N, C-alpha and C positions, 0 to 999 in steps of 0.2 A: 206521390213527391214530388215536389217544385224540379223541378233541374232546367237546363238551359236549351235544352232539346226542346225549342219553342217547334208547338205543332199548336193547330187550329181548335184555337177555344182556350189554351192555357194563358197564365199569367205571363206576359210579358216585359209590363213596365209598370214603374207607379211613382207619383211625380204629387209636391206640396203644393199647395196654393197658399201662402201666409198672406200677413200686411204685414210684416215687415223682415223680410230675405238679413239682413244682417242678424236677428235677434234667433233668427229660425237655427241658423245656421251657428252660429254659438251654443244653442243650445243642443242640436245634432253632436255637434263635436265631440262637449264633453261627454253626454252619451255614446256614442258611439265610436268619435274617435273619425268621423265624416270630413272630409276638406269639399268644401264649394266652389267649382267651378261657372262664376258667371258667365256667358252668351253673348255674343253683341246682339249691335238692335235692329239687327233685320231678322231676329228668331226672340227681339222684345223682352230680352232680358234672361231670357229661360236661360239656363244652368243644371250642371252637373254635381251630384254630390257621389263622393268618389270615398273609396278605400283601399288606400295601397295602388291606388291609381285605376283600379277597376269601379267601373260606374255602379253601383246599387240603388239609384233613387235620380228622379229630376225635379227641378224646383224650382218656384219663381215667384216672382211681389204681384202681389193682388187686392183688385177689390171690391167695397161693398156691394158693390152691382154684380160681381164675380162669381160672386158666393160667400156661406162662411171658411173663414179657415178645413181646409182638409187636407188628407191624403185621397188622392184617387187612383185602385187598380184598373188597369190596362190589360186588357185580354189578344192573344192575337187573332188578329184575323184575315184572308187570303183575297178578299174582295169589301172597303169598306164600308165602300155606296151598300151595295147586296145586303150586306148585314148592319146598317140603321135603316133600309128600307124592311128589312124582318124583323125589324125592333116594334116598327109602325103597324107592320100586319098585326103583332103580337098584342099591343095594346098598350107598348111602350113608347117615348116620346126622344125627339134627336134635339139637344141641347143646343151643340155645334154641331154641322151639318159637317161631311168626311171632307179634311183639306189635305192639299199637301203640304208636307215640312222639309223644306228644298227637297234637294234627292233623299233624307235620310229615311222616308214613308208618309203616309198618309194614315190620319188620325180623326176620329169622332168621340164628341160627348151624348152619350144616350142616357135614357133614367131608364130603369125595369116600370113593371105596371105600377106597384108600390110609389113611385116616383124615387128610387135609391140608384145616382148618379153611378156611374164607370164608362170609363174607356174602351175605345176600340185603336190597334196599331195594326198596319198593314206594313209591315214593314219595307224598308226602302235597303238604304245602305246600310240603315240600323237595323240590324237585329232584334236587338231586342237590353235588357239587363246583362252585365259583366259577370256576373254572379249573384250566383240563390240558395238558401240554405247554408251558408254558414255564418258566426258570430259579423253582427254587424248589418246583414241581408237578407232581405225579405226573405221567407221560409213558409208561407203559409197566409190565407185569406178567409174571409169566415163573414157571412153573408146576416143580421140578423133582418130578420123581416115578420109580418104579422103572420101572412100564410105558405105556410113552408112547399105544399104540393104547388102553388100557383107558381111560384115563383121557380120551381124546377122548373115546370111545365115551359115560364116565360124561356127560360137561359138553354133548356133543351131546341127550342125552337127557332130563338135568335142564333143561339152561337154548340147547340149540339153536342152541349154539355148531358154526362152520365151522373145519375147519382145515384148513391151505394147506401145501405143501412149496416153501417160499424158499432158495434155490442161495446160497450161502455161501461164503468162503472158508471150505474145509479139510471142505464135504458139503453136504447141504440141514438147514437149522433149519425145525423145524412150528410153523406160529401159530396163533391162536386168532384168532375172527373171529366177528361177529353173523350170526346167519344171514337170508342175500338180504342182503348188505348188500357183497360182493365183496373181493374184496384190497384194498383202499383202507382197509378200516375195521378190518384186522386191527388187535387192541389190547395183545395179549402172544405170547409161546413157551411153547413146555413141552422141557422136556430131559431126556433120560435120565440119571440120578445114575449110571448106568455110562460119561455122555461125563465126567464133570466130578467128577473125586477129592473136589476141594474141597466138593463137596453131598452129609452124609452124609445128611439124612435129607430124604423129601420134603418142600415149603412151596411155597405162594406165596410169591413176593419181588417187591415193590413198587419200582419205578425212579423214580428226582427228576428231572428236568434241574438241569444243573447249568452254569452257563459256566466254571466251572474246575475242572475233578474232581480235578486234583492237590492245588487250595486243603482243596476241601470235607473230600479225606482226611487234610492235615496237621493240619486244627482238630479234626478227627473223633481222631486218635489224640491229640493236647494237652488235649485235652478229657475223655477218659479211655474214648474209644469204642478200638472194634479193626478193622485195615484188613483184611476178611479176603482179598480180592483186590487187587495196586497196583493204581494205574490203569496199562489198558490201551487198546493201540488196535486197534480194531475192525475191518478198512478193510469201506470204504462203509458203514458203519455210526456210530462215533460212539469215546469216551474214554469208557470206563466205569471206575467200583472200585466193590466189593460193600465193606459196611460194618455194621458192628453196633453199637446207643448203649453206652452204658454200664453199661445194667442187661439186654443180650445182645439186645434186637431188631434183627430182620435187617431192610435195605433198600440199595437200589445207587443209586447216580448216572452218570450218562451228559450227556455235549458230544452230541449226537448230529449229524448230518452235517445239514449246512441242510436237503437236497433230500430227507435218511432219514427215513422215516415210521413205523419201526424201531426199539427197542434192540439186539433180535438178543441172542450169548451169546460170550461170548469163547472 
């Protein structure tokens, strides 16, 4: 289960790169009630999406040279420089070398062996997101990849993540969790692209909790987004929809089963 008791290897931040921060702000406010607090020139305009005064994500306007519109998931690292070097050794790559963000922390953007971008956040004054697991906040992550064993080996060597096999309707679902924390701390899943024709390329997909995924999907469509997978019930997991915002950034929403700590897959 994803919590704000951030430990090494756990997701502790998520942010949006978009070509239109004003348009994206209006979109996500309509979906989740988020408000955007822009930062100053000293942080390049990077700002915070907040819900009830608590930070649920970051975001900034980006150019095509900085990559396509996307959500990036960040993982806690006690030493971003050492973790970036571990990614190189594991045949990944460093897209943005470790850098200090004032006294808030140290960040880097890496890519795994399949070229999937992900972030590192070494906390300073900012420990991570203020809230997770509640409606409108990050609650799960999912990696789509062509080679599940290779991905599991990479993230184990770089972030120390452990994998678990969870019996699900229709088969076994592979999950990620921080080293030494046990299955209760699992925060995401790994899905083979071959098992899900709707996903065409490897990527990390963030899930946000939603009280009514059908309503969120309807608003997303009305506001210019795309419903990539319509709201679908997954037994013992919840009701899930996969979406993109009007600029192409992919994300998912879920109404989790009350006793269920993982989102899973459809």
